[in-house]
HTML snippet that shows the backbone in 3Dmol.js (N, CA, C, O; Angstrom):
<script src="https://3Dmol.org/build/3Dmol-min.js"></script>
<div id="view" style="width:600px;height:400px;position:relative"></div>
<script>
const pdb = `
ATOM      1  N   MET A   1       5.902   9.751  -1.653  1.00  0.00           N
ATOM      2  CA  MET A   1       6.682   8.611  -1.249  1.00  0.00           C
ATOM      3  C   MET A   1       8.151   8.989  -1.264  1.00  0.00           C
ATOM      4  O   MET A   1       8.607   9.716  -2.146  1.00  0.00           O
ATOM      5  N   LYS A   2       8.881   8.494  -0.289  1.00  0.00           N
ATOM      6  CA  LYS A   2      10.308   8.763  -0.224  1.00  0.00           C
ATOM      7  C   LYS A   2      11.020   8.139  -1.412  1.00  0.00           C
ATOM      8  O   LYS A   2      10.461   7.298  -2.116  1.00  0.00           O
ATOM      9  N   GLN A   3      12.249   8.555  -1.623  1.00  0.00           N
ATOM     10  CA  GLN A   3      13.017   8.074  -2.768  1.00  0.00           C
ATOM     11  C   GLN A   3      13.694   6.729  -2.511  1.00  0.00           C
ATOM     12  O   GLN A   3      14.499   6.290  -3.332  1.00  0.00           O
ATOM     13  N   THR A   4      13.392   6.066  -1.400  1.00  0.00           N
ATOM     14  CA  THR A   4      13.927   4.740  -1.145  1.00  0.00           C
ATOM     15  C   THR A   4      13.485   3.835  -2.279  1.00  0.00           C
ATOM     16  O   THR A   4      12.291   3.721  -2.555  1.00  0.00           O
ATOM     17  N   LEU A   5      14.430   3.197  -2.934  1.00  0.00           N
ATOM     18  CA  LEU A   5      14.096   2.397  -4.103  1.00  0.00           C
ATOM     19  C   LEU A   5      13.790   0.948  -3.776  1.00  0.00           C
ATOM     20  O   LEU A   5      13.065   0.292  -4.524  1.00  0.00           O
ATOM     21  N   ARG A   6      14.313   0.444  -2.702  1.00  0.00           N
ATOM     22  CA  ARG A   6      14.127  -0.967  -2.362  1.00  0.00           C
ATOM     23  C   ARG A   6      13.510  -1.101  -0.970  1.00  0.00           C
ATOM     24  O   ARG A   6      13.646  -0.221  -0.121  1.00  0.00           O
ATOM     25  N   ILE A   7      12.849  -2.195  -0.769  1.00  0.00           N
ATOM     26  CA  ILE A   7      12.291  -2.450   0.549  1.00  0.00           C
ATOM     27  C   ILE A   7      13.312  -3.217   1.378  1.00  0.00           C
ATOM     28  O   ILE A   7      14.174  -3.896   0.822  1.00  0.00           O
ATOM     29  N   PRO A   8      13.225  -3.116   2.695  1.00  0.00           N
ATOM     30  CA  PRO A   8      14.207  -3.790   3.548  1.00  0.00           C
ATOM     31  C   PRO A   8      14.229  -5.307   3.329  1.00  0.00           C
ATOM     32  O   PRO A   8      13.187  -5.935   3.143  1.00  0.00           O
ATOM     33  N   LYS A   9      15.418  -5.871   3.353  1.00  0.00           N
ATOM     34  CA  LYS A   9      15.595  -7.316   3.143  1.00  0.00           C
ATOM     35  C   LYS A   9      14.796  -8.147   4.138  1.00  0.00           C
ATOM     36  O   LYS A   9      14.332  -9.240   3.812  1.00  0.00           O
ATOM     37  N   LYS A  10      14.636  -7.626   5.353  1.00  0.00           N
ATOM     38  CA  LYS A  10      13.919  -8.397   6.371  1.00  0.00           C
ATOM     39  C   LYS A  10      12.453  -8.634   6.010  1.00  0.00           C
ATOM     40  O   LYS A  10      11.789  -9.464   6.632  1.00  0.00           O
ATOM     41  N   PHE A  11      11.945  -7.911   5.008  1.00  0.00           N
ATOM     42  CA  PHE A  11      10.560  -8.092   4.580  1.00  0.00           C
ATOM     43  C   PHE A  11      10.415  -9.132   3.474  1.00  0.00           C
ATOM     44  O   PHE A  11       9.313  -9.335   2.965  1.00  0.00           O
ATOM     45  N   ASN A  12      11.491  -9.785   3.098  1.00  0.00           N
ATOM     46  CA  ASN A  12      11.409 -10.755   2.001  1.00  0.00           C
ATOM     47  C   ASN A  12      10.430 -11.885   2.293  1.00  0.00           C
ATOM     48  O   ASN A  12       9.907 -12.500   1.363  1.00  0.00           O
ATOM     49  N   LYS A  13      10.175 -12.166   3.557  1.00  0.00           N
ATOM     50  CA  LYS A  13       9.235 -13.235   3.924  1.00  0.00           C
ATOM     51  C   LYS A  13       7.806 -12.949   3.462  1.00  0.00           C
ATOM     52  O   LYS A  13       6.998 -13.870   3.349  1.00  0.00           O
ATOM     53  N   TYR A  14       7.493 -11.689   3.198  1.00  0.00           N
ATOM     54  CA  TYR A  14       6.154 -11.318   2.741  1.00  0.00           C
ATOM     55  C   TYR A  14       5.995 -11.411   1.226  1.00  0.00           C
ATOM     56  O   TYR A  14       4.902 -11.222   0.692  1.00  0.00           O
ATOM     57  N   PHE A  15       7.090 -11.701   0.549  1.00  0.00           N
ATOM     58  CA  PHE A  15       7.090 -11.751  -0.919  1.00  0.00           C
ATOM     59  C   PHE A  15       7.643 -13.094  -1.392  1.00  0.00           C
ATOM     60  O   PHE A  15       8.530 -13.152  -2.243  1.00  0.00           O
ATOM     61  N   TRP A  16       7.106 -14.160  -0.831  1.00  0.00           N
ATOM     62  CA  TRP A  16       7.576 -15.517  -1.082  1.00  0.00           C
ATOM     63  C   TRP A  16       7.379 -15.976  -2.521  1.00  0.00           C
ATOM     64  O   TRP A  16       8.060 -16.892  -2.981  1.00  0.00           O
ATOM     65  N   ASP A  17       6.457 -15.349  -3.227  1.00  0.00           N
ATOM     66  CA  ASP A  17       6.073 -15.837  -4.550  1.00  0.00           C
ATOM     67  C   ASP A  17       6.634 -15.014  -5.704  1.00  0.00           C
ATOM     68  O   ASP A  17       6.299 -15.262  -6.862  1.00  0.00           O
ATOM     69  N   VAL A  18       7.481 -14.040  -5.398  1.00  0.00           N
ATOM     70  CA  VAL A  18       8.082 -13.201  -6.435  1.00  0.00           C
ATOM     71  C   VAL A  18       9.583 -13.099  -6.185  1.00  0.00           C
ATOM     72  O   VAL A  18      10.068 -13.463  -5.114  1.00  0.00           O
ATOM     73  N   ASP A  19      10.307 -12.606  -7.174  1.00  0.00           N
ATOM     74  CA  ASP A  19      11.743 -12.393  -7.019  1.00  0.00           C
ATOM     75  C   ASP A  19      11.938 -11.108  -6.214  1.00  0.00           C
ATOM     76  O   ASP A  19      11.859 -10.007  -6.759  1.00  0.00           O
ATOM     77  N   PHE A  20      12.187 -11.258  -4.944  1.00  0.00           N
ATOM     78  CA  PHE A  20      12.285 -10.129  -4.024  1.00  0.00           C
ATOM     79  C   PHE A  20      13.322  -9.101  -4.469  1.00  0.00           C
ATOM     80  O   PHE A  20      13.106  -7.897  -4.327  1.00  0.00           O
ATOM     81  N   ASP A  21      14.437  -9.571  -5.003  1.00  0.00           N
ATOM     82  CA  ASP A  21      15.518  -8.664  -5.398  1.00  0.00           C
ATOM     83  C   ASP A  21      15.151  -7.772  -6.578  1.00  0.00           C
ATOM     84  O   ASP A  21      15.850  -6.797  -6.855  1.00  0.00           O
ATOM     85  N   LYS A  22      14.082  -8.087  -7.264  1.00  0.00           N
ATOM     86  CA  LYS A  22      13.654  -7.261  -8.399  1.00  0.00           C
ATOM     87  C   LYS A  22      12.558  -6.264  -8.022  1.00  0.00           C
ATOM     88  O   LYS A  22      12.151  -5.448  -8.850  1.00  0.00           O
ATOM     89  N   LEU A  23      12.084  -6.325  -6.790  1.00  0.00           N
ATOM     90  CA  LEU A  23      11.060  -5.371  -6.355  1.00  0.00           C
ATOM     91  C   LEU A  23      11.691  -4.001  -6.139  1.00  0.00           C
ATOM     92  O   LEU A  23      12.713  -3.865  -5.465  1.00  0.00           O
ATOM     93  N   VAL A  24      11.067  -3.006  -6.720  1.00  0.00           N
ATOM     94  CA  VAL A  24      11.512  -1.621  -6.588  1.00  0.00           C
ATOM     95  C   VAL A  24      10.311  -0.816  -6.102  1.00  0.00           C
ATOM     96  O   VAL A  24       9.233  -0.868  -6.694  1.00  0.00           O
ATOM     97  N   LEU A  25      10.509  -0.087  -5.039  1.00  0.00           N
ATOM     98  CA  LEU A  25       9.395   0.631  -4.411  1.00  0.00           C
ATOM     99  C   LEU A  25       8.657   1.534  -5.386  1.00  0.00           C
ATOM    100  O   LEU A  25       7.427   1.522  -5.435  1.00  0.00           O
ATOM    101  N   LYS A  26       9.381   2.298  -6.144  1.00  0.00           N
ATOM    102  CA  LYS A  26       8.730   3.241  -7.058  1.00  0.00           C
ATOM    103  C   LYS A  26       7.906   2.519  -8.134  1.00  0.00           C
ATOM    104  O   LYS A  26       6.803   2.951  -8.468  1.00  0.00           O
ATOM    105  N   LYS A  27       8.433   1.450  -8.656  1.00  0.00           N
ATOM    106  CA  LYS A  27       7.780   0.721  -9.749  1.00  0.00           C
ATOM    107  C   LYS A  27       6.654  -0.192  -9.269  1.00  0.00           C
ATOM    108  O   LYS A  27       5.634  -0.321  -9.945  1.00  0.00           O
ATOM    109  N   HIS A  28       6.826  -0.818  -8.126  1.00  0.00           N
ATOM    110  CA  HIS A  28       5.874  -1.819  -7.624  1.00  0.00           C
ATOM    111  C   HIS A  28       5.141  -1.333  -6.371  1.00  0.00           C
ATOM    112  O   HIS A  28       4.768  -2.130  -5.511  1.00  0.00           O
ATOM    113  N   ARG A  29       4.948  -0.062  -6.285  1.00  0.00           N
ATOM    114  CA  ARG A  29       4.390   0.594  -5.109  1.00  0.00           C
ATOM    115  C   ARG A  29       3.103  -0.045  -4.595  1.00  0.00           C
ATOM    116  O   ARG A  29       3.015  -0.398  -3.418  1.00  0.00           O
ATOM    117  N   ASN A  30       2.119  -0.194  -5.452  1.00  0.00           N
ATOM    118  CA  ASN A  30       0.830  -0.735  -5.006  1.00  0.00           C
ATOM    119  C   ASN A  30       0.931  -2.193  -4.585  1.00  0.00           C
ATOM    120  O   ASN A  30       0.329  -2.594  -3.589  1.00  0.00           O
ATOM    121  N   PHE A  31       1.680  -2.981  -5.329  1.00  0.00           N
ATOM    122  CA  PHE A  31       1.850  -4.388  -4.971  1.00  0.00           C
ATOM    123  C   PHE A  31       2.516  -4.520  -3.612  1.00  0.00           C
ATOM    124  O   PHE A  31       2.075  -5.309  -2.777  1.00  0.00           O
ATOM    125  N   ILE A  32       3.578  -3.750  -3.384  1.00  0.00           N
ATOM    126  CA  ILE A  32       4.302  -3.810  -2.112  1.00  0.00           C
ATOM    127  C   ILE A  32       3.410  -3.363  -0.964  1.00  0.00           C
ATOM    128  O   ILE A  32       3.363  -4.021   0.076  1.00  0.00           O
ATOM    129  N   LEU A  33       2.716  -2.276  -1.136  1.00  0.00           N
ATOM    130  CA  LEU A  33       1.828  -1.787  -0.091  1.00  0.00           C
ATOM    131  C   LEU A  33       0.722  -2.787   0.203  1.00  0.00           C
ATOM    132  O   LEU A  33       0.428  -3.073   1.364  1.00  0.00           O
ATOM    133  N   GLU A  34       0.119  -3.311  -0.834  1.00  0.00           N
ATOM    134  CA  GLU A  34      -0.955  -4.295  -0.653  1.00  0.00           C
ATOM    135  C   GLU A  34      -0.456  -5.512   0.131  1.00  0.00           C
ATOM    136  O   GLU A  34      -1.127  -5.976   1.053  1.00  0.00           O
ATOM    137  N   ARG A  35       0.696  -6.014  -0.229  1.00  0.00           N
ATOM    138  CA  ARG A  35       1.238  -7.205   0.431  1.00  0.00           C
ATOM    139  C   ARG A  35       1.560  -6.924   1.898  1.00  0.00           C
ATOM    140  O   ARG A  35       1.271  -7.743   2.770  1.00  0.00           O
ATOM    141  N   LEU A  36       2.157  -5.765   2.165  1.00  0.00           N
ATOM    142  CA  LEU A  36       2.507  -5.445   3.544  1.00  0.00           C
ATOM    143  C   LEU A  36       1.285  -5.143   4.400  1.00  0.00           C
ATOM    144  O   LEU A  36       1.264  -5.476   5.585  1.00  0.00           O
ATOM    145  N   LEU A  37       0.276  -4.524   3.823  1.00  0.00           N
ATOM    146  CA  LEU A  37      -0.955  -4.285   4.576  1.00  0.00           C
ATOM    147  C   LEU A  37      -1.642  -5.595   4.914  1.00  0.00           C
ATOM    148  O   LEU A  37      -2.210  -5.744   5.996  1.00  0.00           O
ATOM    149  N   ASN A  38      -1.592  -6.532   4.002  1.00  0.00           N
ATOM    150  CA  ASN A  38      -2.295  -7.788   4.183  1.00  0.00           C
ATOM    151  C   ASN A  38      -1.544  -8.777   5.078  1.00  0.00           C
ATOM    152  O   ASN A  38      -2.155  -9.447   5.911  1.00  0.00           O
ATOM    153  N   TYR A  39      -0.246  -8.869   4.911  1.00  0.00           N
ATOM    154  CA  TYR A  39       0.523  -9.902   5.610  1.00  0.00           C
ATOM    155  C   TYR A  39       1.548  -9.366   6.594  1.00  0.00           C
ATOM    156  O   TYR A  39       2.072 -10.121   7.413  1.00  0.00           O
ATOM    157  N   GLY A  40       1.839  -8.086   6.528  1.00  0.00           N
ATOM    158  CA  GLY A  40       2.867  -7.516   7.383  1.00  0.00           C
ATOM    159  C   GLY A  40       2.512  -7.610   8.856  1.00  0.00           C
ATOM    160  O   GLY A  40       1.347  -7.739   9.233  1.00  0.00           O
ATOM    161  N   ALA A  41       3.542  -7.542   9.669  1.00  0.00           N
ATOM    162  CA  ALA A  41       3.382  -7.591  11.115  1.00  0.00           C
ATOM    163  C   ALA A  41       3.868  -6.260  11.689  1.00  0.00           C
ATOM    164  O   ALA A  41       4.125  -5.310  10.950  1.00  0.00           O
ATOM    165  N   PHE A  42       3.987  -6.207  12.971  1.00  0.00           N
ATOM    166  CA  PHE A  42       4.359  -4.974  13.644  1.00  0.00           C
ATOM    167  C   PHE A  42       5.630  -4.355  13.070  1.00  0.00           C
ATOM    168  O   PHE A  42       5.747  -3.131  13.006  1.00  0.00           O
ATOM    169  N   ASP A  43       6.582  -5.185  12.654  1.00  0.00           N
ATOM    170  CA  ASP A  43       7.851  -4.662  12.134  1.00  0.00           C
ATOM    171  C   ASP A  43       7.685  -3.884  10.832  1.00  0.00           C
ATOM    172  O   ASP A  43       8.568  -3.109  10.465  1.00  0.00           O
ATOM    173  N   THR A  44       6.588  -4.073  10.139  1.00  0.00           N
ATOM    174  CA  THR A  44       6.372  -3.353   8.877  1.00  0.00           C
ATOM    175  C   THR A  44       5.681  -2.009   9.076  1.00  0.00           C
ATOM    176  O   THR A  44       5.762  -1.144   8.205  1.00  0.00           O
ATOM    177  N   PHE A  45       5.009  -1.819  10.200  1.00  0.00           N
ATOM    178  CA  PHE A  45       4.199  -0.620  10.389  1.00  0.00           C
ATOM    179  C   PHE A  45       5.010   0.664  10.279  1.00  0.00           C
ATOM    180  O   PHE A  45       4.628   1.577   9.547  1.00  0.00           O
ATOM    181  N   SER A  46       6.106   0.742  10.987  1.00  0.00           N
ATOM    182  CA  SER A  46       6.924   1.953  10.961  1.00  0.00           C
ATOM    183  C   SER A  46       7.413   2.249   9.550  1.00  0.00           C
ATOM    184  O   SER A  46       7.440   3.404   9.126  1.00  0.00           O
ATOM    185  N   TRP A  47       7.793   1.216   8.836  1.00  0.00           N
ATOM    186  CA  TRP A  47       8.274   1.401   7.471  1.00  0.00           C
ATOM    187  C   TRP A  47       7.146   1.894   6.564  1.00  0.00           C
ATOM    188  O   TRP A  47       7.361   2.772   5.728  1.00  0.00           O
ATOM    189  N   ILE A  48       5.968   1.342   6.725  1.00  0.00           N
ATOM    190  CA  ILE A  48       4.807   1.793   5.944  1.00  0.00           C
ATOM    191  C   ILE A  48       4.524   3.263   6.259  1.00  0.00           C
ATOM    192  O   ILE A  48       4.324   4.066   5.348  1.00  0.00           O
ATOM    193  N   PHE A  49       4.507   3.618   7.549  1.00  0.00           N
ATOM    194  CA  PHE A  49       4.220   4.996   7.945  1.00  0.00           C
ATOM    195  C   PHE A  49       5.256   5.974   7.401  1.00  0.00           C
ATOM    196  O   PHE A  49       4.935   7.136   7.151  1.00  0.00           O
ATOM    197  N   SER A  50       6.486   5.521   7.215  1.00  0.00           N
ATOM    198  CA  SER A  50       7.560   6.388   6.727  1.00  0.00           C
ATOM    199  C   SER A  50       7.613   6.497   5.207  1.00  0.00           C
ATOM    200  O   SER A  50       8.071   7.508   4.674  1.00  0.00           O
ATOM    201  N   ASN A  51       7.151   5.471   4.507  1.00  0.00           N
ATOM    202  CA  ASN A  51       7.330   5.416   3.061  1.00  0.00           C
ATOM    203  C   ASN A  51       6.061   5.586   2.243  1.00  0.00           C
ATOM    204  O   ASN A  51       6.118   5.718   1.021  1.00  0.00           O
ATOM    205  N   PHE A  52       4.931   5.584   2.907  1.00  0.00           N
ATOM    206  CA  PHE A  52       3.653   5.773   2.226  1.00  0.00           C
ATOM    207  C   PHE A  52       2.852   6.811   2.989  1.00  0.00           C
ATOM    208  O   PHE A  52       2.937   6.897   4.214  1.00  0.00           O
ATOM    209  N   SER A  53       2.094   7.577   2.277  1.00  0.00           N
ATOM    210  CA  SER A  53       1.249   8.577   2.939  1.00  0.00           C
ATOM    211  C   SER A  53      -0.079   7.943   3.348  1.00  0.00           C
ATOM    212  O   SER A  53      -0.440   6.856   2.897  1.00  0.00           O
ATOM    213  N   MET A  54      -0.774   8.642   4.196  1.00  0.00           N
ATOM    214  CA  MET A  54      -2.106   8.217   4.596  1.00  0.00           C
ATOM    215  C   MET A  54      -3.002   8.119   3.360  1.00  0.00           C
ATOM    216  O   MET A  54      -3.843   7.225   3.263  1.00  0.00           O
ATOM    217  N   ASP A  55      -2.814   9.041   2.423  1.00  0.00           N
ATOM    218  CA  ASP A  55      -3.608   9.029   1.194  1.00  0.00           C
ATOM    219  C   ASP A  55      -3.292   7.819   0.316  1.00  0.00           C
ATOM    220  O   ASP A  55      -4.176   7.307  -0.370  1.00  0.00           O
ATOM    221  N   ASP A  56      -2.027   7.355   0.330  1.00  0.00           N
ATOM    222  CA  ASP A  56      -1.678   6.137  -0.418  1.00  0.00           C
ATOM    223  C   ASP A  56      -2.502   4.954   0.081  1.00  0.00           C
ATOM    224  O   ASP A  56      -3.049   4.180  -0.705  1.00  0.00           O
ATOM    225  N   VAL A  57      -2.576   4.833   1.390  1.00  0.00           N
ATOM    226  CA  VAL A  57      -3.323   3.719   1.984  1.00  0.00           C
ATOM    227  C   VAL A  57      -4.816   3.879   1.724  1.00  0.00           C
ATOM    228  O   VAL A  57      -5.492   2.914   1.367  1.00  0.00           O
ATOM    229  N   LYS A  58      -5.325   5.070   1.898  1.00  0.00           N
ATOM    230  CA  LYS A  58      -6.754   5.309   1.649  1.00  0.00           C
ATOM    231  C   LYS A  58      -7.119   5.009   0.199  1.00  0.00           C
ATOM    232  O   LYS A  58      -8.175   4.439  -0.075  1.00  0.00           O
ATOM    233  N   SER A  59      -6.254   5.388  -0.714  1.00  0.00           N
ATOM    234  CA  SER A  59      -6.503   5.138  -2.132  1.00  0.00           C
ATOM    235  C   SER A  59      -6.544   3.643  -2.422  1.00  0.00           C
ATOM    236  O   SER A  59      -7.431   3.169  -3.133  1.00  0.00           O
ATOM    237  N   LEU A  60      -5.589   2.902  -1.875  1.00  0.00           N
ATOM    238  CA  LEU A  60      -5.578   1.453  -2.083  1.00  0.00           C
ATOM    239  C   LEU A  60      -6.837   0.822  -1.499  1.00  0.00           C
ATOM    240  O   LEU A  60      -7.459  -0.030  -2.133  1.00  0.00           O
ATOM    241  N   LEU A  61      -7.210   1.238  -0.299  1.00  0.00           N
ATOM    242  CA  LEU A  61      -8.411   0.693   0.333  1.00  0.00           C
ATOM    243  C   LEU A  61      -9.658   0.988  -0.501  1.00  0.00           C
ATOM    244  O   LEU A  61     -10.521   0.127  -0.672  1.00  0.00           O
ATOM    245  N   LYS A  62      -9.741   2.193  -1.007  1.00  0.00           N
ATOM    246  CA  LYS A  62     -10.913   2.607  -1.782  1.00  0.00           C
ATOM    247  C   LYS A  62     -10.992   1.884  -3.126  1.00  0.00           C
ATOM    248  O   LYS A  62     -12.065   1.436  -3.531  1.00  0.00           O
ATOM    249  N   ASN A  63      -9.863   1.773  -3.813  1.00  0.00           N
ATOM    250  CA  ASN A  63      -9.872   1.241  -5.178  1.00  0.00           C
ATOM    251  C   ASN A  63      -9.986  -0.278  -5.263  1.00  0.00           C
ATOM    252  O   ASN A  63     -10.744  -0.785  -6.091  1.00  0.00           O
ATOM    253  N   ASN A  64      -9.272  -0.999  -4.450  1.00  0.00           N
ATOM    254  CA  ASN A  64      -9.368  -2.456  -4.554  1.00  0.00           C
ATOM    255  C   ASN A  64      -9.116  -3.178  -3.238  1.00  0.00           C
ATOM    256  O   ASN A  64      -8.890  -4.388  -3.227  1.00  0.00           O
ATOM    257  N   GLY A  65      -9.152  -2.455  -2.146  1.00  0.00           N
ATOM    258  CA  GLY A  65      -8.882  -3.049  -0.843  1.00  0.00           C
ATOM    259  C   GLY A  65      -9.825  -4.168  -0.450  1.00  0.00           C
ATOM    260  O   GLY A  65      -9.398  -5.166   0.129  1.00  0.00           O
ATOM    261  N   LYS A  66     -11.100  -4.013  -0.758  1.00  0.00           N
ATOM    262  CA  LYS A  66     -12.059  -5.050  -0.380  1.00  0.00           C
ATOM    263  C   LYS A  66     -11.786  -6.373  -1.083  1.00  0.00           C
ATOM    264  O   LYS A  66     -12.136  -7.435  -0.568  1.00  0.00           O
ATOM    265  N   HIS A  67     -11.173  -6.313  -2.237  1.00  0.00           N
ATOM    266  CA  HIS A  67     -10.916  -7.519  -3.013  1.00  0.00           C
ATOM    267  C   HIS A  67      -9.509  -8.068  -2.810  1.00  0.00           C
ATOM    268  O   HIS A  67      -9.286  -9.273  -2.928  1.00  0.00           O
ATOM    269  N   SER A  68      -8.559  -7.185  -2.503  1.00  0.00           N
ATOM    270  CA  SER A  68      -7.167  -7.629  -2.431  1.00  0.00           C
ATOM    271  C   SER A  68      -6.661  -7.859  -1.012  1.00  0.00           C
ATOM    272  O   SER A  68      -5.603  -8.461  -0.828  1.00  0.00           O
ATOM    273  N   LEU A  69      -7.390  -7.394  -0.014  1.00  0.00           N
ATOM    274  CA  LEU A  69      -6.979  -7.580   1.370  1.00  0.00           C
ATOM    275  C   LEU A  69      -7.955  -8.502   2.082  1.00  0.00           C
ATOM    276  O   LEU A  69      -9.118  -8.622   1.699  1.00  0.00           O
ATOM    277  N   SER A  70      -7.456  -9.148   3.120  1.00  0.00           N
ATOM    278  CA  SER A  70      -8.361  -9.935   3.952  1.00  0.00           C
ATOM    279  C   SER A  70      -9.320  -8.967   4.646  1.00  0.00           C
ATOM    280  O   SER A  70      -9.025  -7.778   4.769  1.00  0.00           O
ATOM    281  N   ARG A  71     -10.434  -9.462   5.084  1.00  0.00           N
ATOM    282  CA  ARG A  71     -11.416  -8.604   5.742  1.00  0.00           C
ATOM    283  C   ARG A  71     -10.807  -7.924   6.960  1.00  0.00           C
ATOM    284  O   ARG A  71     -11.001  -6.726   7.163  1.00  0.00           O
ATOM    285  N   ASN A  72     -10.067  -8.685   7.776  1.00  0.00           N
ATOM    286  CA  ASN A  72      -9.454  -8.109   8.972  1.00  0.00           C
ATOM    287  C   ASN A  72      -8.448  -7.017   8.626  1.00  0.00           C
ATOM    288  O   ASN A  72      -8.429  -5.963   9.262  1.00  0.00           O
ATOM    289  N   SER A  73      -7.617  -7.263   7.625  1.00  0.00           N
ATOM    290  CA  SER A  73      -6.632  -6.250   7.213  1.00  0.00           C
ATOM    291  C   SER A  73      -7.332  -5.010   6.683  1.00  0.00           C
ATOM    292  O   SER A  73      -6.944  -3.886   7.001  1.00  0.00           O
ATOM    293  N   TYR A  74      -8.350  -5.212   5.886  1.00  0.00           N
ATOM    294  CA  TYR A  74      -9.103  -4.096   5.319  1.00  0.00           C
ATOM    295  C   TYR A  74      -9.705  -3.224   6.434  1.00  0.00           C
ATOM    296  O   TYR A  74      -9.578  -2.000   6.405  1.00  0.00           O
ATOM    297  N   LEU A  75     -10.341  -3.844   7.386  1.00  0.00           N
ATOM    298  CA  LEU A  75     -10.959  -3.099   8.482  1.00  0.00           C
ATOM    299  C   LEU A  75      -9.913  -2.427   9.367  1.00  0.00           C
ATOM    300  O   LEU A  75     -10.083  -1.274   9.765  1.00  0.00           O
ATOM    301  N   PHE A  76      -8.836  -3.141   9.674  1.00  0.00           N
ATOM    302  CA  PHE A  76      -7.775  -2.594  10.508  1.00  0.00           C
ATOM    303  C   PHE A  76      -7.152  -1.362   9.865  1.00  0.00           C
ATOM    304  O   PHE A  76      -7.050  -0.313  10.500  1.00  0.00           O
ATOM    305  N   TRP A  77      -6.732  -1.485   8.599  1.00  0.00           N
ATOM    306  CA  TRP A  77      -6.071  -0.364   7.930  1.00  0.00           C
ATOM    307  C   TRP A  77      -7.042   0.772   7.617  1.00  0.00           C
ATOM    308  O   TRP A  77      -6.627   1.924   7.489  1.00  0.00           O
ATOM    309  N   GLY A  78      -8.312   0.461   7.494  1.00  0.00           N
ATOM    310  CA  GLY A  78      -9.300   1.516   7.348  1.00  0.00           C
ATOM    311  C   GLY A  78      -9.336   2.414   8.576  1.00  0.00           C
ATOM    312  O   GLY A  78      -9.466   3.633   8.459  1.00  0.00           O
ATOM    313  N   GLU A  79      -9.220   1.814   9.742  1.00  0.00           N
ATOM    314  CA  GLU A  79      -9.179   2.587  10.989  1.00  0.00           C
ATOM    315  C   GLU A  79      -7.839   3.297  11.158  1.00  0.00           C
ATOM    316  O   GLU A  79      -7.807   4.462  11.555  1.00  0.00           O
ATOM    317  N   ILE A  80      -6.752   2.624  10.869  1.00  0.00           N
ATOM    318  CA  ILE A  80      -5.422   3.225  11.004  1.00  0.00           C
ATOM    319  C   ILE A  80      -5.279   4.426  10.073  1.00  0.00           C
ATOM    320  O   ILE A  80      -4.656   5.425  10.433  1.00  0.00           O
ATOM    321  N   SER A  81      -5.850   4.330   8.889  1.00  0.00           N
ATOM    322  CA  SER A  81      -5.707   5.426   7.921  1.00  0.00           C
ATOM    323  C   SER A  81      -6.410   6.708   8.375  1.00  0.00           C
ATOM    324  O   SER A  81      -6.202   7.766   7.782  1.00  0.00           O
ATOM    325  N   LYS A  82      -7.220   6.626   9.399  1.00  0.00           N
ATOM    326  CA  LYS A  82      -7.904   7.805   9.935  1.00  0.00           C
ATOM    327  C   LYS A  82      -7.083   8.518  11.017  1.00  0.00           C
ATOM    328  O   LYS A  82      -7.400   9.642  11.405  1.00  0.00           O
ATOM    329  N   GLU A  83      -6.039   7.860  11.493  1.00  0.00           N
ATOM    330  CA  GLU A  83      -5.231   8.382  12.606  1.00  0.00           C
ATOM    331  C   GLU A  83      -4.053   9.191  12.079  1.00  0.00           C
ATOM    332  O   GLU A  83      -2.972   8.639  11.870  1.00  0.00           O
ATOM    333  N   LYS A  84      -4.239  10.458  11.866  1.00  0.00           N
ATOM    334  CA  LYS A  84      -3.208  11.324  11.283  1.00  0.00           C
ATOM    335  C   LYS A  84      -1.915  11.342  12.091  1.00  0.00           C
ATOM    336  O   LYS A  84      -0.829  11.440  11.519  1.00  0.00           O
ATOM    337  N   LYS A  85      -2.022  11.248  13.402  1.00  0.00           N
ATOM    338  CA  LYS A  85      -0.820  11.356  14.231  1.00  0.00           C
ATOM    339  C   LYS A  85       0.139  10.182  14.036  1.00  0.00           C
ATOM    340  O   LYS A  85       1.299  10.273  14.436  1.00  0.00           O
ATOM    341  N   MET A  86      -0.310   9.100  13.440  1.00  0.00           N
ATOM    342  CA  MET A  86       0.550   7.935  13.227  1.00  0.00           C
ATOM    343  C   MET A  86       1.429   8.085  12.001  1.00  0.00           C
ATOM    344  O   MET A  86       2.463   7.425  11.898  1.00  0.00           O
ATOM    345  N   TRP A  87       1.039   8.938  11.077  1.00  0.00           N
ATOM    346  CA  TRP A  87       1.739   9.060   9.801  1.00  0.00           C
ATOM    347  C   TRP A  87       2.837  10.099   9.893  1.00  0.00           C
ATOM    348  O   TRP A  87       2.611  11.213  10.365  1.00  0.00           O
ATOM    349  N   LYS A  88       4.007   9.741   9.449  1.00  0.00           N
ATOM    350  CA  LYS A  88       5.141  10.671   9.438  1.00  0.00           C
ATOM    351  C   LYS A  88       5.041  11.603   8.256  1.00  0.00           C
ATOM    352  O   LYS A  88       5.659  12.667   8.230  1.00  0.00           O
ATOM    353  N   ARG A  89       4.259  11.195   7.283  1.00  0.00           N
ATOM    354  CA  ARG A  89       3.993  12.020   6.104  1.00  0.00           C
ATOM    355  C   ARG A  89       2.489  12.246   6.052  1.00  0.00           C
ATOM    356  O   ARG A  89       1.717  11.436   6.567  1.00  0.00           O
ATOM    357  N   ASN A  90       2.083  13.322   5.445  1.00  0.00           N
ATOM    358  CA  ASN A  90       0.643  13.554   5.228  1.00  0.00           C
ATOM    359  C   ASN A  90       0.348  13.808   3.801  1.00  0.00           C
ATOM    360  O   ASN A  90      -0.809  14.023   3.439  1.00  0.00           O
TER     361      ASN A  90
END
`;
const viewer = $3Dmol.createViewer("view");
viewer.addModel(pdb, "pdb");
viewer.setStyle({}, {cartoon: {color: "spectrum"}});
viewer.zoomTo();
viewer.render();
</script>
């Protein structure tokens, strides 16, 4: 994961139930990824591809994705995680 410590302000709409200004990428990595995979829109995809590896997403899907993501998000990201050319990091 890149050393970016905070997520972009424009994503605050996905974190309506927490203090957005206290979210730190390194510390809250799984929570942030889970929320963006589940509720994020097209504007989050590039940021996810740049700040998380394909393995980060696969790990989340494997460990608790079926329980923490909607069925559609789980299936969608399961397919996306197989597309190596989409990831800026491997």
